[in-house]
N, C-alpha and C positions, 0 to 999 in steps of 0.2 A: 504494500500500500504506500502511496506517496502523499505528500502534503496536499490537502484539499484545495489549496489556493492555486494549484498549477494544473490539475488534471480532473475535470468533471466526471468522465466515465469511471475512473477509479474511485471517486467520491461516492458514486452510486453503489459500487461494490462494498465500500466501507459502510455505507448506510445499511445495506442488507445484512452484512456480517454483524454490525453493531446491534441491529434490531433482533436478529436471531439469537445473538449471544445474550442480550437482555432477557429475552423470553426463556432461554435455557437457564440463566442464572436465577430466574425468579419463579420458576415453576418446576414441578417434579411429580413423579409417580411414586406412590407408596409401595415399598417392596412387597407388601402383603396383597396389593391389588395390581398385579402385573398389567392388566388390560385397561385399567382406569384412566380416564382423562381428567380426573379431578386434580386441580392445581393446588399446591401447597408452597408456602414461602420457605426457602431454604438458604439462609445466609446473607441475603442481599442487605438487610438492615444492619448487619454486623460489619459492613465494609468500613474501612477507615483510611485516612490519608497515610501513605507509606506502606499500605498493604500490598503484598505481591501475590499474584495468582496466575493460574494457567488458563488457557483457552479451553472451552468445552470441546470434547472430541466428538466428531460427527457421528461415529458409530453408537454413541450413547444417547443420541437424540432422535426422536421420531416426530414428524410433522403430522398433526391430526388434520387430514384433508377437509373435514367438515368445518373446522373453526380456524384453520391456519395457525393453530397454537403449537409451539414447540413443547414436547413432553419429554422430560429427562429425569433421571434419578441422580443427577449431579447437583452439587451445591457450590456456591462461591466460597472456595476454601482458601483461607489465608496460609501462605507458605513463607518460610524464611527467605528473605531476599538474597541470602548467601547460597541458597539451594537453586538449582536450575528452575527458571520460571519464565512465563511469557510476558507478563504485564505488571505494571506498578501503578497503583492509584495515587494521583497527585492532587486531586481536588474533588470535593463533593458539594454539589450545588442543590440546596433545597428548592424544589419547584413550587411556584405559586399555584394557588387553586385554579386559576384560569388556564394553566398549562394542560389540564385534562382534555380540553376540546381540540388541542393541537397535536397531541402525542403522535399520531400516525401520519404526520405530514413531513415532506422533505424540508419545508421551511423551518419547522421546529428542530429537525436534526441539524440543519445549518446554523440556527441560532445557538444550539447547545455546543456545536463545534467552536463558534465564536467565543462563548464563555470559557471553554476549555483552553483555547488559544491564549486568551487574555491572562489566564492563571498559570500557564506553562512555565514562563520564565521565573516566576517566584519560587517554584519548586526545583526545576531542573538547573537553573542558573544561566540559561541562555534563551533568547526568544525562540519561539517555535520555528519561525522562518529561517533562523540561523543554526538551529540545532540539527545534529545528526539523527536524533531520535524522532519517532513518529508518535502521534497521539490519536485517540478517538474517544468516544463517549458511549456509555451505557445509560439508557433511560427507560422508564417504564413503558410497557404496552398498555393499551386500554384495560386489558384484563388484570394486569399486575397493579395498576393504579387502584383498582377496586379492592385489592388485597392490602393496600396501605403503602405501596412503594411510591414515594413522592420525592425522589431525588435523582439527579443525574450524576453519574460517576465518571470523572475524567481520568483516563489512564494513558500511560506512555509505554512504548514497546520498541524493540529493535526494528529498523526499517526493512530488514530481510526476514523478519519473523524468526530470528535465531533466539535460542534460549539465553537468558541473562543469568548471571550468578553473582550479582552485585546490586547495590542500591543505585537508583538514578537521582536521588535527592542530592542537589548541589554538584552534580557531575560536570556541569558547565561545558557540555559538548553538543 
């Protein structure tokens, strides 16, 4: 993925991946109900600035064709930033109530990317446009909003999707 300011087609891919990842991180199947599509919150509200986590693996995710919801048994799991990981949370933005009506729009995604870009330098140490690292955002789906997920999570990652084994805070690259 590349910086959204330079390549709109890749931005669309980032939007799809971000939305799918948000759905993956905020819903799940109960192990006792293998065929259930009932969503439960798992770990999203425990996210914190400085938290390192991995991407959800596609084989652990099922898309329910009737609702387009991602069903998974994964949770947003905090990892040591010294252990191999994909992403690091650098800002959490509490969403205003009026955001609910805009959640599934490209304009909302772009607005959230702007928020994340504005906060990038404070955490990483270099502006997003000058940084080696990439960023994206996780935000609620309409369904997860109803479950109480009302924040956007800005996270940074390696531009070639390589695993990191160090913190990005203050890296100034």
